[in-house]
C-alpha positions as CSV (number, residue, x, y, z in Angstrom):
1,X,-23.1,-14.7,5.2
2,X,-26.6,-13.2,4.8
3,X,-29.4,-15.5,3.8
4,X,-32.9,-14.8,2.5
5,X,-36.1,-16.9,3.0
6,X,-39.7,-16.3,2.2
7,X,-42.3,-16.4,5.0
8,X,-44.8,-19.2,4.4
9,X,-46.5,-21.9,6.5
10,X,-43.9,-24.4,7.6
11,X,-41.0,-22.2,6.4
12,X,-37.8,-22.3,8.5
13,X,-34.5,-20.3,8.7
14,X,-31.6,-22.4,7.3
15,X,-29.1,-22.8,10.1
16,X,-26.1,-25.1,9.6
17,X,-23.2,-25.6,11.9
18,X,-20.5,-28.2,12.5
19,X,-19.2,-29.2,15.9
20,X,-15.6,-30.6,16.2
21,X,-14.6,-31.9,19.6
22,X,-11.0,-31.8,20.7
23,X,-9.1,-35.1,20.0
24,X,-9.5,-37.3,23.1
25,X,-12.4,-35.2,24.5
26,X,-14.9,-37.1,26.6
27,X,-17.2,-34.2,27.5
28,X,-20.7,-33.7,26.2
29,X,-21.3,-30.9,23.7
30,X,-23.9,-28.2,24.3
31,X,-25.3,-26.1,21.4
32,X,-27.5,-23.1,21.8
33,X,-29.2,-21.4,18.9
34,X,-30.7,-17.9,19.5
35,X,-32.7,-15.9,17.0
36,X,-33.1,-12.2,17.7
37,X,-34.7,-9.3,16.0
38,X,-34.1,-5.7,17.0
39,X,-32.0,-6.8,19.9
40,X,-34.8,-9.0,21.4
41,X,-34.5,-12.9,21.5
42,X,-37.5,-14.3,19.7
43,X,-36.5,-18.0,19.7
44,X,-34.0,-20.0,21.6
45,X,-33.1,-23.7,21.5
46,X,-30.6,-25.8,23.5
47,X,-29.3,-29.3,23.0
48,X,-26.8,-31.3,25.0
49,X,-25.3,-34.2,23.0
50,X,-23.8,-37.3,24.5
51,X,-20.1,-37.6,24.8
52,X,-18.4,-37.5,21.4
53,X,-17.6,-40.6,19.5
54,X,-15.5,-41.3,16.4
55,X,-18.6,-40.5,14.4
56,X,-20.2,-37.0,14.0
57,X,-23.3,-37.7,16.0
58,X,-24.3,-34.3,17.4
59,X,-28.0,-34.0,16.8
60,X,-28.7,-30.5,15.5
61,X,-31.6,-28.4,16.7
62,X,-34.5,-27.9,14.3
63,X,-34.2,-24.8,12.1
64,X,-36.0,-21.7,13.6
65,X,-39.4,-21.0,12.1
66,X,-39.9,-18.3,9.4
67,X,-43.6,-18.6,9.0
68,X,-45.1,-15.2,9.3
69,X,-42.8,-12.5,10.6
70,X,-40.9,-10.8,7.8
71,X,-37.8,-8.9,8.8
72,X,-34.1,-9.2,9.4
73,X,-33.0,-11.6,12.1
74,X,-29.6,-12.4,13.8
75,X,-29.0,-16.1,14.4
76,X,-26.3,-16.9,16.9
77,X,-25.0,-20.4,17.5
78,X,-22.9,-21.0,20.7
79,X,-21.2,-24.4,21.2
80,X,-19.4,-25.4,24.4
81,X,-17.4,-28.4,25.6
82,X,-14.5,-29.0,27.9
83,X,-14.6,-25.5,29.2
84,X,-14.2,-24.0,25.6
85,X,-16.8,-22.0,23.9
86,X,-17.3,-21.0,20.2
87,X,-19.8,-18.5,18.9
88,X,-20.9,-17.5,15.4
89,X,-23.6,-15.1,14.3
90,X,-25.2,-14.7,10.9
91,X,-28.1,-12.7,9.4
92,X,-31.2,-14.2,7.9
93,X,-33.8,-12.0,6.1
94,X,-37.4,-13.2,6.0
95,X,-39.3,-11.7,3.1
96,X,-43.1,-11.6,3.1
């Protein structure tokens, strides 16, 4: 789903994702968020969470900045655990 934000000091791109671990999983979860424009990665963040618990305690990465570079960006979230990997991409448009 495409999203639009306006470039401004302190503005960010809204990125929301959920991570569900397999029942009985004891592995840590790794999430990578990449923001690219015209095929070039312009921002990348990685977070490794502790082993899953009964609560949803994966700490998300901060939203990517959208302060001054108007344009269309692809935001890819890759999550991996227990040898499995899931990947989703969305488009965010930053208006000036």
